[in-house]
N, C-alpha and C positions, 0 to 999 in steps of 0.2 A: 660317705661324709661324716657320719656319727662316729664310726671307728677312727677316722683320722683324727677327730677332735678329742676323743678318748686318749688316743696314742699320744698326742701332743701334751695333753695333761700329765701322763705317766712320765714321759721324758723330762718335763720340767719339774717334776716331783723328784725324780732321780737326781737331776742337776743340783737340786737343793741339797739332796743328802750328800752328793759329791763334795759341794762346797764346805759343809759343815762336818763332815764325818770322814775325812780321809783315814786310811789304816784300819778300816773295819775289819773284825775277825773273819778271815776266809780260808778255804782250802778245797781241793778235790782229790778224788781218789778213785782208782780202777781195782775192783774186787771181783772175786769169784764168789757167787752166792750159791750155796749148796744147801737144798731143802729137801726133807723127806716128803713123800706124797702120801697124804692121808686117805686119798680117794681110791675106788675100785677102778682099775684101768685095765685096758684089755691085754696088756703085756706084762702087768704085775711090776711096773717100773718102781724100784726103791727110793730113787734120787732124782731130782731135778736141778742140774747145774746151769748157771747162767751168769754172764759178764753183766756187771752193773756199774754204771759210773755215779759216784756219789758227790754231790755238790755241796759246799759249806759256806754260808755268808751270814753275818749277823750284823745289822744295822737297826737304828731306830724306825726305819721306814718299812723294811721287809726282811725276811730271814729264809734261809735254806739250811735244811739239817739233814744231810744224807739223802733219804728218800721222802722227806717232808718239806713242807714250804708254808709261809703264812705271811700275812700283812697285819701288823698291829693295828687295833682300830681305837682303843682307848686303855688307860691305866695308869699305874705308877710303879715305884720301886717294889711295892708288895704285891700288887695284883695287875692283871692285863687280860684284855680280850683280843682275840686275833681271828681273821678270817684264814682258814686252815685247809690244807690239802696234803695228802699222802698217798703214795703210789701203793696200789693193792695188787700183790702177787697172787695169782690164782693156783699156780702149781699144778696144771695138768698138762701133761706131754702133748707135743704138737700132733702126734699121730692119733690122739683122742679128742682133738678140737672140734669134731663134729657134734660131740656130746656136751660141749661146754664153752665157755668164752675165754678169750685172751686176757691178759693182764689189763687192769684198768686203774682207776683212781677213785679215791673217797673224799669228798668235799664237805666242808661245814664249818663250825666254829669251835675254837679252843679257848676255854676260859682257864687261867693259870693264877696259882696262889703260891707265894714263896715264903719261905721261913728260913733264914741263913742260906746254907747250900742246899737245901731241899726245896722241891716243889710238887705241887699237886695239880694234875690237869684234868679237866672234865671236857671230854670231846663228845660232840653231837654230830653225826656224819651221815652222808649219804652217798650211794653210788650214783653214777649218771642217770639211772632209771628210776631214782628216788626211792630205793629200797634202803631203808634207814637202820642205824645201830648207834649205840652210845658206849663210852669207855671212860672209866675212872682210872687215872695213871698216877702214880707216885714214884718219884726218883731223886737222885742225888748226883752231884758232879765232886770227883775227888782227884788229886793229884799227888804224886810222889816222885820227885826227880823227874826222869824222862818219861815216866809213865802217867798216863791220865785214864780214869775209867768212870764209866756213868751206869750205875746199876738202876733197874727199875722193875716194878712189878704194876700189873694192871688186871683189872675184871671189867668185863662189858656184857651188855644185853644186845641181842640180834632179834631183829624182828622176824616173823615167820617167812615174809617175802623175801628178806635178805638170806634167811637161812636156806629156804627152798631153792634160791638160785644158785648159790655157791656150794654149800654142803650137800644139797639135794641134787646138784648138777642140772638144775632146770629140768629134771624129770620126775622127782617125787616130792611130795610136800614134807617140809621138815618144820615143826612148830617153833614159836618163841623159844629162845635158849639164852643160856648164860655161858660165857667163855672166860679164860683166864690165860695169863702169860707173865712170863718173867724172863728178864735178860740182862745183858750187860754189853756196853759198847767201849772198847779199848783202843788206846793209841799209844804207841811207843816211838818217841822221837829218836831216829838214828843221828839226825844232825838238826840244826835250827830249822831247816826247810823241809826236811823228809821224815815222814813216819810211817810205821807199819800199822795196818788196821786189822782188828780182830774183833767181831761182833758175834754174839751167840743169843739165841732166843728159844725158849720151849714154850709151846702154846697147847693149851687143852680146848678142844672144839666145842665142848659142851655134851651134856647128857643126851638131847635130842639128836644131835648130830652123830653121836657114837652109835646110835640105834638105827640109823639110816642105812638102807642097803647100798648106798652108793659111797659109803666110807668104809676103808678097811681099818682104820685106827682113829681112836679119839685124840691122839696126840700127834704134834708136828713139831719138828726141830728145824732151826735154821742156823747156818754158820756163814759168816762173811770173812774171807781173807784176802788181803792185798796190801797196796801201798799208795802213798800220795805225797802231794806237796801242799805245804801250808804256810800261813803267815809266819815269818821268822819270829820265833818266840822272843829273842832279844831286841826286836824292833820297837821303836817308840814313835809317837806321833810328832816329835819335835822336828822342825825343818822340813816337812813335807805336807804342803797343802796346795797341790795343783788342782785345776779344775778339770773337768771332764772333756769329752769330745763328742761331736755329733758328726755321723757318717751317713751319706746318701749315695746308694749305688744302684746301678742299672746293669743288667746282664741278660745273657741269651743262654738257653739250655745247651747242653752237648751230650751225645751219646757216648762219647769217649769216657774211658775209665778214669779214675782218681789219679792214677800214676802217669797215665798218657797226657793228661792235661798238665800235671807239673813239669813233665819232660818237654812240653811244647809240641807234643805229638797229636794233640786233640784236634777234632774237626767240628765243624758248625753242625747244628742240627737243621734239618731242611723245614720244619715244620712251624718255625716262628714262635717259639715258647720262650717268653720274656718274663723277668721280675724286676720289681722295683723295691728297695728295701731301705729302711732307716733304723740306725742303731745308735745308741747312747752308751758312752764308755764311763763307768763309774770308777775313779781312781782307787787303787788299793795300796801299790807299793812301787817304789823306784828301783829296788834291787831284788834279785832272786838268785840264790846260790852264789851270792857275793859278787855278781855281775850285775851291770847296770841294764836289767831287763825290766822294763815297767809293766805292771800288772793291772789289769782292769776287769771289772765285771760289766758285761756289755748285754743288756736286754734288747732284743730287736724285733721290728714287724716288717714282714715281707708280704707284698702283694703279687701274686702269679696271675698275670693277664689272662683273660678268656681268648680263645679262638675257636675254630670249627672242631677242634679235638678235645677240648676241656672247658669247664665253666671256671670262672674266677675262683680262686682260692686264697685264704689268708694263712701265713705261717707265723708262728710265735717262737722266739728264740730265747734261751737264757745260757750265757756262755762265759767263760773266762778267756780273755785275749791277752797275749804275751807280746811285746815289741822289744826288738833290739836292733840297734844302729852301730854296726862296727866302726870304731872311729879310724881313720878321718873320712869315712864313706858318706856318701849323699843318700844312698839308699837305706832304707829302714825295712826289716823283715818283720812279719807278724805270724803268729800261730794262735788259733782259738778252737776250744773245744767245749761243748756243752750239750744241751737238749734242744731238739726242735719238734714241734707239734704243727700239723698242717691240717686245716678243715676238711680239705679234699685231696686226695692224692693226686699228682699230676700225671699227664699223659706219659711224660718221660719216665717216670718211675713205674707206671703200670706196664709200659712196653718193655723196659729193661727186666723187670721181674718176670714177665711172661716169657722173655727170651731165655732167661735162666732157669725156667722151669718151675717157677712159682704160680700158684693160683690165687695168691692173695698179696696184699701190700699191707704197710703200717702207717698210721697216722703219726706215731711217735718213733722217732729215730734219734741217732747220735748226730750232732752237729760238728763239722769241722770247717775251718776257716785258715787257708794260707794267703797270706798277702805279701806285697812288696810295694813301697810308695816313696816319694820324695817331697820334701817340703819345697813349695814353689817359690819361696823367696831366694832359693839357691839358683833359680833360673831367671826369676823377673825381678828380683831386688826385694829390699826389706818391707815394702808395702805388702808383700804376700806371706808375711811371717805367719806361722801357726796354721796355714793352710796346706794341705797335703792331697797329692793326687796319686792314685795307684790302682793296682790290680788286685783282685781278690778271688780265690776259687771258693764258691759257695757249695758245700757238700753235706747231703744227708746220708747217714752211713748206717747199715744194718750190722755192722762189725763182724762180717763173714759168718753169719748164721749162730754166733756166740751168745747172742742175748735174746731170751725168751719174751722180754717185755717190748722187743721190736719185731716179733713175729717170726724169729729165727730166719730171717732172709739174708741173702748175702750182701747186696748192696742197697743204694737208693737213687741219688740223682747228683749231677754236677752242672753248676752254671758258672760260666766266666763272666766275671762282673768288673766293672771300672767304676771308681768312686772318687768323691771329694770328702775331705775329713777335716772338720775344723776343731782346734783345740782352744777351749776358752782360757784366758788368763794368761797366755804364753806370749 
């Protein structure tokens, strides 16, 4: 009950943001991350390559910045303090996972001070096991024509516990250490909506880490290459102030594949695995690629019900959702993608992964949502305006073993769901 109350407060908070700040800066990109491996591995692997989904969204209430996210707590135009989180790539090959952990996240607080286009960040962070580290970062944002780039440099201090677990691979003790890094994030717009992404970073692990028997190098480099869609650079806020939407859905798991469900060839699961989900749609744009495709950012909460095969689990989703209704059709089609984190992996995911030959699952996976719906006023009259009924395929995906942060598994799970969706202010 406490989780439901918190969720409703969050959704109302998002609704307020939707009403006051339509056309927030947004974007998403699919990239290949290639990182050198500084650790001693059993097969002397030089590189680790992984698919990564980057999400971007900037509002006064929360922000996403590639692999970072935060919620502003206080501040003004010059300074701010935010709750902060960032993905932590461990870069240990899967065949050496017995010696080390999977990718994780660092959580904490970010204090930012701005002078013109420059900013200075103080980051106080901890991993989920409360191993702490801190970082001081300086960066700026520059633009010229279709190019934009954000160079930065940072220095940090890592506690002995943090250092021993990661640079020591949880096998040897590594003392408190200092690290440094420098990098640049670049974007080249090919059109007003599409851009190429190229990010690079060079990191020095520190003197203590360099001396550890578990490392082969004191240096690590990272390169991100890919493309994405972003807010139309010529778009203005004038003439677009729609309210958001609220969607409630109920559905059942299916052992059928993603493609089988989309083709209508899916079968029902015999174990009675159900979910109930609640999503809010934060409105961002009315058009994409010059087509009337409505774009939303949609945070969601999903409750997976318990039965004899699994305890209850909560799933948290952050995704972009795109809607298109071909005129003069009644049907509207939707596609969404983002990230999904579940507190306990479900029976359907465990069984599918075991069938595919995996001995592990992943709490974090990519989220996909395919839907079609119809506005009920088309069927029952104007009194049902702004209320939609439809079908959605709720899918958690491992992206065919291409993503190290998802545990390099092939798939996830599928749920066939039916929903009611209410659009406010229409």
